[in-house]
N, C-alpha and C positions, 0 to 999 in steps of 0.2 A: 504494500500500500504506500501511496505517496501523499503527503500533505503539501498544499500549495498556498502561497500568498501572492496575489496579483497587485501590481501597482503601476502608476504612470498615466492613468487616465486623466481626463480633464475636458475643458471646454475650448474648442478651437474653431476657427473660421474655415469655410471650404477652401481647399487647396493647401492647407497647412499640414504639418506633420506632428506625430506623437510617437513615442517609443514606450511600449509596455514591457514590464518585467514580471517574471514569475520566479519566485524563490521556492524551491521544492526541497522537501526533506524526505529521506528514505534511501536505503542502500541500493534500491533497484533503479534509481533515477538514470544512471549512466547506461543502462542496458535496454531502456524502454523507449518506444516512440512517444513523443509528446505532441500535444496539439493545442491550438488556440481556438476557442469557440466564442460565439456571441449570441446574445438573445435580446430581443425587444419585446415589450409588453404585448401579450396576446399571440405571440409567435413561438414556434418551437426553436430550441437552441440549435444553431447551425455551426457546422465545422468551417473554420476559416482557413486554417493551415496546419500541416503536420510536419514533423521533422524526425527522422530516424536517429538512432543512437550514433550513426556515422555521419549525420549531418545532411542527409538527402531531404529536400523540402518538397512538399506538394501543396498546391494552393487551390482554393475555390475560384471558379471562373470570375466571380464578382470582385476579387481582390488581386488577381494575377497582374503582375506588372507594377503594382502600387505598394504591396505589402511584402516584407521580407522577414521570414522566421529564422532564428538562429539559436544556438545553445552553447553553453559553456559547461561541459560535464565535470570539470574540476571544481566548479563553484556551484553546481546544481542550479543553474539559472537557464531560463528560456526567455527569449526576447521576441517582440513583434514590432518591427519598425513599420510604421504606417505613414505613407506619403500620399500627397494629392487626395486628402480626405474629402469625402462627400457627405452630404446630409444623410444619405442612406446608410452610412457607416455608423451612425448613432446607435449605440447598444451598450449593454453590459458585457464586458469581455472576460472570459474565463480561460484558465489553462487546466489541462488534465492530461491523463494518458490518452492515447489514441489506439484502439477504441477506449472510451472514457471508463473510468472506475467510479461507480456510483458513490461510494463514501468519500471520494477524493475531491469533490467539488469544493472550491473555496468561495469567498464572498464576491469575487469578481471586482472589476474596476470599470467605472462608468466613463464612456467616451461620448461626448456630445459635439456634433459638428453643426454649427449654426452661425449664420451671419447676423 
C-alpha cells in the first residue's frame, strides 16, 4: 500500500502553468506504476497520466502535449507539470497507483483555471 500527499494546486489564468507534486510513502513506490487522476463535481474520476517505474509516460488525449508526468524514485515523488492550462482542466487532482489502490487515495489538490 502507498500513502500519498498531493500539493501544488492553485488558481491560474488560461495559458499559465502549474506543477503538482505527490509525496508517496511505502516501500513499493519504486516498483509500481503511478498515475495522476482528476475529478470535477458530478463526474467520474479520470486518468490523466501514468508513469512506469522506469519512467515511461502515457497521457490522456485531452492533456497530451501540454502535461508532463515525471518521478523521482529516490525521493518517492511524482510530478505533473501542466502547461497551457485551460478552463476544462479545472478539477481536483489526485495521485495513486495505476490501476488505483482504493485505500490509497489522498485528499487531492485543487486546480482552478479561470480568467
